N, CA and C atoms as an extended XYZ file, in Angstrom:
273
Properties=species:S:1:pos:R:3:atomname:S:1:resname:S:1:resid:I:1 pbc="F F F"
N        94.881      108.099      111.551 N   VAL     1
C        94.214      108.665      110.798 CA  VAL     1
C        92.604      108.575      111.200 C   VAL     1
N        92.053      109.978      111.373 N   PRO     2
C        91.315      110.190      112.446 CA  PRO     2
C        89.839      109.536      112.065 C   PRO     2
N        88.752      109.386      112.579 N   LYS     3
C        87.533      108.803      112.181 CA  LYS     3
C        86.936      109.561      111.039 C   LYS     3
N        86.935      111.260      111.767 N   ALA     4
C        86.244      112.488      111.005 CA  ALA     4
C        87.325      112.618      109.563 C   ALA     4
N        88.185      111.844      109.226 N   TYR     5
C        88.668      112.386      108.042 CA  TYR     5
C        87.804      111.749      107.209 C   TYR     5
N        87.235      110.269      107.591 N   TYR     6
C        86.762      109.164      106.755 CA  TYR     6
C        85.313      109.922      106.487 C   TYR     6
N        84.542      110.830      107.503 N   ALA     7
C        83.189      111.150      107.684 CA  ALA     7
C        83.214      112.466      106.340 C   ALA     7
N        84.088      113.067      106.880 N   ASP     8
C        84.284      113.973      105.683 CA  ASP     8
C        84.754      114.148      104.135 C   ASP     8
N        85.061      112.867      104.242 N   LEU     9
C        85.696      112.233      103.050 CA  LEU     9
C        84.067      112.046      102.208 C   LEU     9
N        83.323      110.891      102.968 N   ASN    10
C        81.973      110.816      102.325 CA  ASN    10
C        81.100      111.856      102.544 C   ASN    10
N        81.074      112.852      103.069 N   GLU    11
C        80.177      114.066      102.387 CA  GLU    11
C        80.369      114.487      101.431 C   GLU    11
N        81.559      114.957      101.018 N   ARG    12
C        82.316      115.633       99.854 CA  ARG    12
C        82.469      114.561       99.085 C   ARG    12
N        82.180      113.487       98.722 N   LEU    13
C        82.191      112.924       98.005 CA  LEU    13
C        80.350      112.348       97.467 C   LEU    13
N        79.890      113.047       98.093 N   LYS    14
C        78.294      112.749       97.790 CA  LYS    14
C        77.668      113.965       96.988 C   LYS    14
N        78.983      114.930       96.863 N   HIS    15
C        78.849      116.375       96.085 CA  HIS    15
C        79.500      116.088       94.760 C   HIS    15
N        80.416      115.068       94.544 N   SER    16
C        81.171      115.211       93.420 CA  SER    16
C        80.887      114.011       92.733 C   SER    16
N        81.663      114.769       91.104 N   LYS    17
C        81.307      113.913       90.501 CA  LYS    17
C        81.808      112.192       90.487 C   LYS    17
N        83.197      112.434       91.304 N   ILE    18
C        84.215      111.431       91.325 CA  ILE    18
C        83.601      110.288       91.736 C   ILE    18
N        83.509      108.897       91.517 N   LYS    19
C        83.263      108.097       91.633 CA  LYS    19
C        84.579      106.798       92.463 C   LYS    19
N        84.795      106.965       93.195 N   ILE    20
C        85.613      105.587       94.352 CA  ILE    20
C        85.493      104.538       93.785 C   ILE    20
N        86.278      104.024       93.117 N   SER    21
C        85.524      102.377       92.680 CA  SER    21
C        86.294      101.457       93.797 C   SER    21
N        87.351      101.480       94.582 N   GLU    22
C        87.498      100.689       95.507 CA  GLU    22
C        86.524      100.882       97.225 C   GLU    22
N        86.544      100.059       97.929 N   ASP    23
C        85.669      100.096       98.664 CA  ASP    23
C        85.891      100.757      100.108 C   ASP    23
N        85.241      102.499      100.527 N   LEU    24
C        85.612      102.818      101.199 CA  LEU    24
C        85.766      102.317      102.214 C   LEU    24
N        85.236      101.624      102.898 N   SER    25
C        85.699      100.918      104.087 CA  SER    25
C        87.090      100.139      104.044 C   SER    25
N        87.481      100.011      103.255 N   VAL    26
C        88.240       99.129      103.504 CA  VAL    26
C        89.661       99.755      103.159 C   VAL    26
N        89.230      101.379      102.613 N   ILE    27
C        89.980      102.624      102.540 CA  ILE    27
C        90.036      102.870      103.928 C   ILE    27
N        89.547      103.262      104.615 N   GLU    28
C        89.804      103.473      105.586 CA  GLU    28
C        90.073      102.290      107.099 C   GLU    28
N        90.235      101.549      106.716 N   LYS    29
C        90.481       99.746      108.017 CA  LYS    29
C        91.802      100.393      107.496 C   LYS    29
N        92.642      100.777      106.110 N   LEU    30
C        93.934      100.597      106.269 CA  LEU    30
C        94.025      102.075      106.128 C   LEU    30
N        93.725      103.002      106.679 N   ASN    31
C        94.312      104.065      107.198 CA  ASN    31
C        94.998      104.692      105.206 C   ASN    31
N        94.200      105.105      104.543 N   ILE    32
C        94.708      105.429      103.223 CA  ILE    32
C        93.921      106.475      103.034 C   ILE    32
N        94.718      107.790      102.617 N   LEU    33
C        94.008      108.661      102.518 CA  LEU    33
C        93.359      108.708      100.928 C   LEU    33
N        92.658      109.548      100.605 N   VAL    34
C        91.793      110.227       99.341 CA  VAL    34
C        91.793      111.298       99.224 C   VAL    34
N        92.666      111.764       97.908 N   ASP    35
C        92.534      113.299       97.279 CA  ASP    35
C        91.988      112.961       96.079 C   ASP    35
N        90.890      113.932       95.577 N   TYR    36
C        90.258      114.046       94.046 CA  TYR    36
C        90.321      115.442       94.106 C   TYR    36
N        89.808      115.172       92.525 N   ASP    37
C        89.906      116.635       91.093 CA  ASP    37
C        88.159      116.422       90.434 C   ASP    37
N        88.842      117.536       89.531 N   ASP    38
C        87.350      116.728       88.257 CA  ASP    38
C        87.877      116.513       87.484 C   ASP    38
N        88.850      115.789       87.392 N   ASN    39
C        89.380      114.446       86.613 CA  ASN    39
C        89.907      112.992       87.287 C   ASN    39
N        90.222      112.790       88.283 N   GLY    40
C        90.434      111.819       89.113 CA  GLY    40
C        90.608      111.911       90.462 C   GLY    40
N        91.239      110.626       90.668 N   TYR    41
C        91.361      110.786       92.199 CA  TYR    41
C        93.156      109.935       92.726 C   TYR    41
N        92.848      110.312       93.833 N   LEU    42
C        94.930      109.182       94.291 CA  LEU    42
C        94.279      108.641       95.195 C   LEU    42
N        95.024      107.927       95.670 N   LEU    43
C        95.212      106.886       96.944 CA  LEU    43
C        96.219      107.236       97.706 C   LEU    43
N        96.644      107.124       98.440 N   GLN    44
C        97.790      107.885       99.618 CA  GLN    44
C        98.046      107.386      100.941 C   GLN    44
N        99.146      106.843      101.097 N   ILE    45
C        99.335      106.052      102.258 CA  ILE    45
C       100.948      106.385      102.381 C   ILE    45
N       101.102      106.199      103.935 N   PHE    46
C       102.381      106.256      104.658 CA  PHE    46
C       103.110      105.005      105.436 C   PHE    46
N       104.178      104.864      105.266 N   THR    47
C       104.471      104.042      105.856 CA  THR    47
C       105.208      104.824      107.477 C   THR    47
N       105.386      103.423      108.304 N   LYS    48
C       105.812      103.612      109.025 CA  LYS    48
C       107.385      104.241      109.731 C   LYS    48
N       107.964      105.462      109.910 N   PRO    49
C       109.732      105.442      110.297 CA  PRO    49
C       110.030      104.200      109.756 C   PRO    49
N       111.260      104.111      109.014 N   VAL    50
C       111.951      102.902      108.520 CA  VAL    50
C       113.168      102.945      109.274 C   VAL    50
N       113.554      104.257      110.209 N   GLU    51
C       114.890      104.009      110.672 CA  GLU    51
C       114.040      104.203      112.201 C   GLU    51
N       115.198      104.774      112.829 N   ASP    52
C       114.943      105.076      114.346 CA  ASP    52
C       114.306      106.193      114.686 C   ASP    52
N       114.490      107.484      113.530 N   ARG    53
C       114.174      108.675      113.954 CA  ARG    53
C       113.301      108.726      112.732 C   ARG    53
N       111.972      109.270      113.382 N   PRO    54
C       111.491      109.511      112.034 CA  PRO    54
C       111.490      110.172      111.169 C   PRO    54
N       112.090      110.087      110.849 N   THR    55
C       112.578      111.299      109.399 CA  THR    55
C       112.513      110.876      108.372 C   THR    55
N       112.642      109.218      107.894 N   LEU    56
C       112.542      108.547      106.761 CA  LEU    56
C       111.667      108.050      106.835 C   LEU    56
N       110.661      107.736      105.942 N   PHE    57
C       109.626      106.864      105.568 CA  PHE    57
C       109.089      107.163      104.064 C   PHE    57
N       108.149      106.344      103.478 N   PHE    58
C       107.891      106.224      102.146 CA  PHE    58
C       106.361      106.624      102.077 C   PHE    58
N       106.179      106.812      100.566 N   GLU    59
C       104.751      107.394      100.570 CA  GLU    59
C       104.956      106.564       99.705 C   GLU    59
N       103.503      106.206       99.070 N   ILE    60
C       102.738      104.855       97.922 CA  ILE    60
C       101.730      105.535       97.625 C   ILE    60
N       101.967      106.359       96.333 N   ILE    61
C       100.307      107.046       95.679 CA  ILE    61
C       100.049      106.178       94.421 C   ILE    61
N        98.729      105.428       94.671 N   GLN    62
C        97.755      104.993       92.905 CA  GLN    62
C        96.936      105.960       92.799 C   GLN    62
N        96.860      106.674       91.245 N   ARG    63
C        96.579      107.331       90.762 CA  ARG    63
C        95.753      107.071       89.628 C   ARG    63
N        94.002      107.710       89.672 N   HIS    64
C        93.112      107.034       89.309 CA  HIS    64
C        92.717      107.965       88.237 C   HIS    64
N        93.398      108.604       87.145 N   ASN    65
C        93.725      109.849       86.277 CA  ASN    65
C        93.316      111.064       87.418 C   ASN    65
N        95.008      111.133       87.486 N   ASN    66
C        95.107      111.862       88.896 CA  ASN    66
C        96.277      112.276       88.898 C   ASN    66
N        96.955      113.769       88.460 N   ASN    67
C        98.383      114.171       88.487 CA  ASN    67
C        98.753      115.007       89.609 C   ASN    67
N        97.782      115.219       90.642 N   GLY    68
C        98.432      115.515       91.774 CA  GLY    68
C        98.956      114.940       93.106 C   GLY    68
N        99.568      115.498       94.134 N   PHE    69
C       100.275      115.026       95.183 CA  PHE    69
C        99.707      115.017       96.193 C   PHE    69
N        98.386      114.491       96.695 N   GLY    70
C        97.385      114.729       97.723 CA  GLY    70
C        97.764      116.078       98.852 C   GLY    70
N        97.352      117.218       97.881 N   ILE    71
C        97.723      118.182       98.188 CA  ILE    71
C        96.179      118.516       99.423 C   ILE    71
N        95.138      118.102       98.783 N   GLY    72
C        94.143      118.140       99.791 CA  GLY    72
C        93.859      118.008      100.982 C   GLY    72
N        94.672      116.687      100.944 N   ASN    73
C        94.976      115.490      102.060 CA  ASN    73
C        95.108      116.508      103.417 C   ASN    73
N        96.278      117.503      103.335 N   PHE    74
C        96.462      117.680      104.179 CA  PHE    74
C        96.075      118.984      104.647 C   PHE    74
N        94.942      119.551      104.313 N   LYS    75
C        94.105      120.727      105.114 CA  LYS    75
C        92.687      119.150      105.403 C   LYS    75
N        92.860      118.766      105.112 N   ALA    76
C        91.327      117.972      105.073 CA  ALA    76
C        91.659      116.834      106.570 C   ALA    76
N        93.405      116.076      106.787 N   LEU    77
C        93.509      115.765      107.869 CA  LEU    77
C        93.736      116.488      108.628 C   LEU    77
N        94.160      117.897      108.699 N   PHE    78
C        94.402      118.593      109.590 CA  PHE    78
C        93.002      119.523      110.324 C   PHE    78
N        91.827      119.301      109.491 N   GLU    79
C        90.889      119.375      109.846 CA  GLU    79
C        90.019      119.003      110.685 C   GLU    79
N        90.489      117.123      110.478 N   ALA    80
C        89.747      116.329      110.795 CA  ALA    80
C        90.205      116.143      112.696 C   ALA    80
N        91.458      116.423      112.139 N   ILE    81
C        92.222      116.075      113.901 CA  ILE    81
C        91.806      116.768      114.324 C   ILE    81
N        91.858      118.314      114.298 N   GLU    82
C        91.226      119.544      115.051 CA  GLU    82
C        89.652      118.532      115.469 C   GLU    82
N        89.192      118.922      114.771 N   ARG    83
C        87.705      118.052      115.238 CA  ARG    83
C        87.772      116.929      116.307 C   ARG    83
N        88.428      116.020      116.208 N   ASP    84
C        88.758      114.968      117.086 CA  ASP    84
C        89.404      115.300      118.434 C   ASP    84
N        90.318      115.972      117.828 N   GLN    85
C        91.024      116.999      119.960 CA  GLN    85
C        89.770      117.388      120.392 C   GLN    85
N        89.082      118.353      119.204 N   GLU    86
C        87.401      119.094      120.343 CA  GLU    86
C        86.845      118.307      120.699 C   GLU    86
N        86.280      117.071      120.235 N   ALA    87
C        85.478      116.325      120.851 CA  ALA    87
C        86.087      115.443      121.631 C   ALA    87
N        87.311      115.500      122.133 N   ARG    88
C        87.877      114.982      123.391 CA  ARG    88
C        88.258      115.863      124.160 C   ARG    88
N        88.524      117.519      123.394 N   GLY    89
C        88.183      118.142      125.015 CA  GLY    89
C        89.895      118.865      124.978 C   GLY    89
N        90.689      118.585      124.103 N   ASN    90
C        92.115      119.169      124.418 CA  ASN    90
C        92.782      119.937      122.833 C   ASN    90
N        91.715      120.198      122.662 N   LEU    91
C        92.235      121.451      121.602 CA  LEU    91
C        92.700      122.733      122.075 C   LEU    91
C-alpha cells in the first residue's frame, strides 16, 4: 500500500465525523486499509496468495458499525498508486 494512501486517509479523516479508535501508525505499518461512511468504519487486509498462482487469497474485515465491503478502498488505493507512480516518473 503506497504511503500516499495513508496521507490521503489522514486528510479525509480530518473532515469526517468518524474517529478511528486504532492507532493509524500501526494500521499503516501493517498495510491495513480503512473504509468508512457516516455510521462507522471497517479495517480491511488481504493475505498473500495461498497457492502457487496469485488467484486465491483471503480478505479479513473488522467492522466498527459499518456494513460495507470496502468499496471506497478500491478508488482510494488506485488514486494513491497513481500518485506514487507519478512521483517516481513512471505514470
